C-alpha positions in Angstrom: 0.1 0.1 0.0 1.7 3.3 -1.1 -0.3 5.7 1.1 -0.1 5.3 4.8 -3.6 4.7 6.1 -4.8 7.2 8.7 -8.3 5.9 9.7 -11.0 8.0 11.8 -13.8 5.9 13.2 -16.7 7.9 14.0 -19.0 6.9 16.8 -22.4 5.8 16.0 -23.7 7.3 19.3 -25.6 4.1 20.6 -22.7 2.4 22.3 -19.7 3.3 24.3 -15.9 2.6 24.1 -14.3 3.2 27.5 -11.5 0.6 27.6 -11.4 -2.1 28.8 -15.4 -1.6 28.9 -17.1 -1.7 25.3 -20.9 -1.5 25.0 -22.9 -1.9 22.0 -22.6 -4.1 19.0 -21.3 -1.5 16.6 -18.8 -0.3 19.3 -17.6 -3.7 19.8 -17.0 -4.1 16.0 -15.2 -0.8 15.8 -12.9 -1.4 18.8 -12.2 -5.1 17.7 -11.2 -3.9 14.2 -9.2 -1.0 15.5 -7.0 -3.4 17.7 -6.3 -5.6 14.6 -5.6 -2.8 12.2 -3.3 -1.1 14.6 -1.2 -4.5 14.5 -0.9 -3.8 10.8 0.7 -0.3 11.5 -2.5 1.6 10.4 -2.9 5.0 12.4 -6.1 4.6 14.2 -8.3 7.4 15.9 -11.7 6.7 17.3 -14.0 9.7 17.7 -16.5 9.1 20.5 -19.1 11.2 22.5 -17.2 12.6 25.6 -18.4 13.3 29.2 -17.3 17.0 29.1 -19.5 19.8 27.8 -16.7 22.0 26.3 -13.4 20.2 26.5 -12.2 17.2 24.4 -9.7 14.5 25.8 -7.7 11.8 24.1 -7.0 8.4 25.6 -4.2 6.2 24.3 -5.0 2.7 24.5 -2.4 0.2 23.1 -1.7 1.5 19.8 -5.1 3.3 19.4 -6.1 6.8 20.1 -9.5 7.6 21.3 -10.7 11.2 21.2 -13.7 12.0 23.2 -15.5 15.1 21.9 -17.4 17.5 24.0 -21.1 17.4 24.1 -21.9 21.1 24.6 -22.4 22.0 21.0 -24.7 19.1 20.3 -27.0 20.0 23.3 -27.2 23.7 22.2 -28.3 22.7 18.7 -30.7 20.1 20.1 -32.3 22.9 22.2 -32.5 25.2 19.4 -34.1 22.7 17.1 -36.6 21.8 19.9 -37.6 25.3 20.4 -37.9 26.0 16.6 -39.8 23.0 16.1 -42.1 23.2 19.0 -43.6 26.2 17.6 -45.3 23.9 14.9 -46.0 20.9 17.0 -48.4 20.1 19.9 -46.1 18.1 22.2 -42.5 17.6 23.0 -42.4 14.1 21.5 -43.4 15.2 18.1 -40.8 17.9 18.2 -37.9 15.3 18.3 -35.5 15.4 15.3 -36.0 12.3 13.0 -32.8 9.9 13.2 -32.5 10.3 9.4 -32.6 14.0 9.3 -29.3 16.0 8.7 -30.1 17.7 12.0 -29.8 14.5 14.1 -26.4 14.6 16.1 -25.3 17.6 13.9 -23.1 19.1 16.8 -21.1 15.9 17.2 -20.8 15.2 13.5 -19.6 18.9 12.7 -16.8 18.4 15.7 -15.9 15.0 14.2 -15.6 16.4 10.7 -13.3 19.2 11.9 -11.2 17.0 14.0 -10.8 14.3 11.3 -9.5 17.2 9.0 -7.1 18.5 11.6 -5.9 15.1 12.4 -5.3 14.3 8.7 -7.4 11.2 8.4 -7.5 10.1 4.9 -10.2 7.6 5.4 -13.4 8.4 7.6 -15.4 5.2 8.6 -19.1 6.2 9.6 -21.7 3.5 10.7 -25.4 3.8 9.5 -25.9 7.5 9.4 -25.9 8.3 5.7 -26.6 12.1 6.4 -23.0 12.5 7.6 -21.7 12.0 4.1 -22.5 15.5 2.6 -21.4 17.0 5.8 -18.0 15.3 5.8 -17.5 15.8 2.0 -18.0 19.6 2.6 -15.9 19.9 5.7 -13.0 17.4 5.0 -13.2 16.8 1.2 -9.9 15.2 0.8 -10.8 12.1 2.9 -12.4 9.1 1.5 -15.8 8.5 3.3 -16.7 4.9 4.0 -20.4 4.5 4.9 -20.8 1.2 7.0 -24.4 -0.2 6.9 -25.3 -2.5 10.0 -29.0 -2.1 9.2 -31.5 -1.8 6.3 -31.9 1.9 6.4 -30.5 2.6 2.9 -33.3 0.5 1.4 -36.1 1.7 3.9 -35.7 5.6 3.8 -36.5 8.0 1.0 -34.6 6.7 -2.1 -34.4 10.2 -3.6 -32.7 11.4 -0.4 -30.2 8.3 -0.2 -29.3 8.6 -3.9 -28.1 12.1 -3.3 -26.2 11.1 -0.1 -24.5 8.1 -1.9 -22.9 10.6 -4.4 -20.8 11.9 -1.4 -19.7 8.3 -0.5 -16.4 6.6 -1.6 -17.8 3.1 -0.7 -20.7 1.5 0.9 -19.8 -1.4 3.2 -22.5 -3.8 4.5 -22.3 -6.4 7.2 -24.1 -9.0 5.2 -24.5 -10.1 1.5 -28.4 -9.6 2.3 -27.9 -5.9 3.0 -25.4 -5.4 0.1 -28.0 -7.3 -2.4 -30.8 -5.1 -1.4 -28.9 -1.9 -1.5 -27.5 -2.7 -4.9 -30.8 -3.6 -6.3 -32.3 -0.4 -4.8 -29.5 1.9 -6.4 -28.2 0.1 -9.5 -26.9 3.1 -11.1 -25.5 4.8 -7.9 -21.8 4.6 -9.2 -20.7 3.9 -5.5 -18.8 0.7 -4.9 -20.8 -1.5 -2.7 -19.5 -4.6 -1.0 -19.8 -7.0 2.1 -17.4 -7.2 5.1 -18.7 -9.5 7.7 -18.7 -8.7 11.4 -16.0 -10.5 13.3 -15.1 -12.3 16.7 -11.9 -13.5 18.4 -12.1 -17.4 18.2 -9.5 -17.6 21.2 -11.5 -15.3 23.5 -14.7 -17.4 22.8 -12.9 -20.6 22.7 -14.9 -23.6 24.0 -14.7 -24.8 27.7 -12.2 -27.8 28.1 -14.9 -29.7 29.8 -18.3 -28.9 31.0 -21.0 -30.8 33.0 -24.0 -32.0 30.9 -26.7 -29.3 30.7 -29.8 -28.4 28.7 -29.3 -24.5 28.6 -31.0 -22.6 25.9 -29.1 -19.2 25.6 -30.4 -16.1 24.1 -28.1 -12.9 23.9 -29.3 -9.7 22.5 -31.6 -6.7 23.0 -34.9 -7.7 24.8 -36.8 -6.0 22.0 -39.9 -7.0 19.8 -37.9 -7.3 16.6 -35.7 -10.0 18.5 -38.3 -12.3 18.6 -38.4 -13.2 22.5 -42.1 -13.7 22.5 -41.7 -16.5 19.8 -38.9 -17.9 21.7 -40.8 -18.2 25.0 -43.7 -19.9 23.0 -41.2 -22.4 21.7 -39.9 -22.8 25.3 -43.2 -23.8 26.6 -43.1 -26.8 24.4 -39.6 -27.6 25.1 -40.2 -27.1 28.8 -43.0 -29.8 28.5 -40.7 -32.4 26.9 -37.3 -31.6 28.7 -37.7 -31.4 32.4 -34.1 -30.1 32.7 -34.1 -27.5 30.1 -33.9 -23.8 31.0 -34.0 -20.6 29.0 -31.3 -18.0 29.8 -32.1 -14.5 28.5 -29.1 -12.0 28.5 -29.8 -8.6 27.1 -31.1 -5.0 28.1 -34.7 -4.3 28.2 -34.7 -1.1 26.5 -36.6 -1.1 23.2 -35.0 0.6 20.2 -37.3 3.6 19.2 -40.0 1.8 16.7 -38.9 4.2 13.9 -35.6 2.5 13.7 -36.9 -1.0 12.5 -40.6 -1.6 13.2 -41.9 1.6 11.7 -39.7 1.3 8.5 -39.9 -2.4 7.7 -42.0 -3.7 4.7 -42.1 -7.1 6.3 -45.8 -7.6 7.7 -44.4 -9.8 10.5 -42.0 -6.9 11.7 -44.4 -3.9 11.2 -47.1 -5.7 13.3 -44.7 -5.6 16.2 -45.8 -2.2 17.0 -48.4 -3.8 19.3 -45.7 -4.4 21.8 -44.7 -0.8 22.3 -47.8 0.2 24.5 -46.4 -1.7 27.5 -43.4 -3.2 28.9 -42.4 -5.9 26.3 -40.7 -8.5 28.6 -43.4 -8.3 31.1 -46.2 -8.9 28.5 -44.2 -11.9 27.1 -43.7 -13.6 30.5 -47.1 -12.7 31.8 -49.6 -15.7 32.2 -47.0 -18.4 32.0 -47.6 -21.3 34.3 -45.1 -21.6 37.1 -43.7 -24.9 35.7 -42.4 -22.8 32.7 -41.7 -19.3 34.2 -39.5 -20.8 36.9 -37.1 -22.1 34.3 -36.9 -18.8 32.5 -33.9 -16.8 33.9 -33.7 -13.1 33.0 -30.1 -11.8 33.7 -30.1 -8.4 32.0 -27.1 -6.8 30.5 -23.9 -8.5 30.9 -20.6 -6.9 30.2 -19.1 -8.2 27.0 -16.0 -9.6 28.6 -18.1 -11.9 30.6 -20.1 -13.4 27.8 -17.6 -16.1 26.8 -18.3 -17.8 30.0 -22.1 -17.8 29.3 -21.6 -19.3 26.0 -19.4 -22.0 27.3 -22.0 -23.0 29.9 -25.0 -23.2 27.3 -26.0 -26.1 25.3 -27.5 -24.1 22.3 -28.0 -20.5 21.3 -31.5 -19.4 20.2 -31.8 -16.5 17.7 -35.4 -16.1 17.0 -35.0 -12.7 15.5 -37.7 -11.4 13.0 -35.3 -8.7 11.7 -31.5 -9.2 11.7 -28.8 -7.7 9.4 -26.1 -10.0 10.8 -26.5 -11.4 14.2 -23.1 -11.2 16.2 -24.3 -13.5 19.1 -24.4 -16.4 16.4 -20.7 -16.1 15.5 -19.9 -15.7 19.2 -21.7 -18.9 20.0 -20.2 -20.7 17.1 -16.7 -19.6 18.2 -17.4 -21.2 21.7 -18.5 -24.5 20.0 -22.3 -24.0 20.6 -25.0 -24.9 18.1 -27.4 -22.3 16.8 -31.1 -22.4 16.1 -31.9 -19.2 14.2 -34.8 -17.7 12.0 -34.2 -17.8 8.3 -34.2 -13.9 8.0 -31.8 -11.2 7.0 -28.1 -12.1 7.2 -28.6 -15.1 9.5 -28.5 -17.8 6.6 -25.1 -16.5 5.7 -23.7 -17.6 9.2 -25.6 -20.8 10.1 -25.0 -23.7 7.7 -28.2 -25.7 7.8 -27.8 -29.1 9.4 -24.1 -28.6 9.9 -23.7 -25.8 12.5 -27.3 -25.5 13.4 -30.8 -25.1 12.1 -32.6 -22.4 10.4 -36.2 -22.1 10.8 -38.9 -20.0 8.9 -39.9 -16.9 11.1 -43.0 -17.3 13.3 -42.8 -21.2 13.2 -42.6 -21.7 16.9 -43.2 -25.4 16.7 -40.3 -26.1 14.3 -38.2 -23.9 16.4 -39.1 -25.8 19.4 -38.3 -29.1 17.5 -34.9 -27.9 16.5 -34.1 -27.0 20.0 -35.3 -30.4 21.3 -33.2 -32.3 18.6 -30.0 -30.5 19.9 -30.7 -30.7 23.6 -31.3 -34.5 23.2 -28.1 -35.4 21.4 -24.7 -34.9 22.8 -23.4 -36.2 19.6 -25.2 -33.6 17.5 -23.9 -30.8 20.0 -20.3 -31.8 19.7 -20.3 -32.2 15.8 -22.2 -29.0 15.1 -20.3 -27.1 17.7 -16.9 -28.3 16.1 -18.1 -27.3 12.6 -19.3 -23.9 13.8 -16.0 -23.1 15.5 -14.1 -24.1 12.3 -16.4 -21.9 10.2 -15.7 -19.0 12.5 -11.9 -19.4 12.2 -12.2 -19.4 8.3 -14.8 -16.7 7.7 -15.5 -14.5 10.8 -12.3 -14.3 12.6 -10.9 -10.6 13.1 -7.8 -11.5 10.9 -10.0 -12.3 8.0 -12.3 -9.3 8.5 -9.2 -7.0 8.8 -7.6 -8.3 5.6 -10.9 -7.5 3.9 -11.1 -4.1 5.3 -7.5 -3.4 4.2 -8.6 -4.2 0.7 -11.5 -1.8 0.8 -9.4 1.1 2.2 -6.6 0.4 -0.3 -9.2 0.4 -3.2 -10.7 3.8 -2.2 -7.3 5.4 -1.6 -5.9 4.2 -4.9 -9.1 4.1 -6.9 -8.3 0.5 -7.8 -10.9 -2.3 -8.2 -11.6 -4.2 -5.1 -11.3 -8.0 -5.5 -13.5 -10.5 -3.8 -11.8 -12.2 -0.8 -12.5 -15.1 1.4 -13.4 -12.7 4.1 -16.5 -11.6 2.5 -15.6 -8.8 0.4 -18.1 -8.8 -2.4 -18.0 -5.9 -5.0 
């Protein structure tokens, strides 16, 4: 690579990077990739939301710099926007700036653009928020702008607006071929390179337990939110509990729903759009309400678990359940496979790209809770199946989803946008 890479990763704002603590799937991805890229001699700066109103600070962690930008400008802009918009609205809630608006998180994005220019970043990497592209192109025009999609927003929002924003983007990366395919089909003449780079995991960090006592633990890891399908999982578990007296369901994840307009309000999938019925009351309470004691006493709700403690939960589990009704990728799936745990997942979004049917787990049609229960029972009832699927899953992670493979793919993308050279496919999932 002729030009030295100087990468600026911009925070999505829905997670935190405070080493050694990292919270949020996109933040975990960013930090994991940054650690690997720094080993290749790449100059990395992460731009995060800070705790101070007016001062920025920089933390040096290993070979990575993390710059925490002040929040004061963001707060002032939010207040001004609220005052202006409330004049034409009836209540405070309706005056909230839409997440896809150029005004959303504007203060932080302006500061980030100016800092990346001052810090001479030649590649700026932004997750999900396409409205940042024209802003960065205006304030830091010499940098290559990478838009990284961990969701389906490009194909769900107004295509006229998205098409204009894509004109300011050097390349679009998606976390699955599912997302890349939909985006390419929606914007076939965009002229912007679009490719897939899978999410990653450290196989050694999530390596299987040397030995563990027999168990029948079904593990769920993820946000306890309607689109994650926990209500379907609980229905499936009712049947499992009736046939496997020793089975338990372990739920790990925060109970805070995403705003409905992020997924449920945008989706064209009827199964997903109908989930709005769960937003009138506490989702988990409604899911667990009315269960017989013989079932409810075997469902354990653990809340949010720090990411560095997750490996031990995977190692003690028998099978991972992923009943999502909308899922761009599904990081818990590759974490479970890295730990040698079979997976039962719905056949939606990017999940079929992770689970090899009958080899590393089972794929079920969404909403088919009986078949989901049958697949769980099949795995719970066979140690041979648990071991064979677990071993194949771990090998698949090493070959396709390890951080090393993901980093090699990213380096191809970065090199391509800097040199304007064609980006070739790789085993790590880079797909032009």
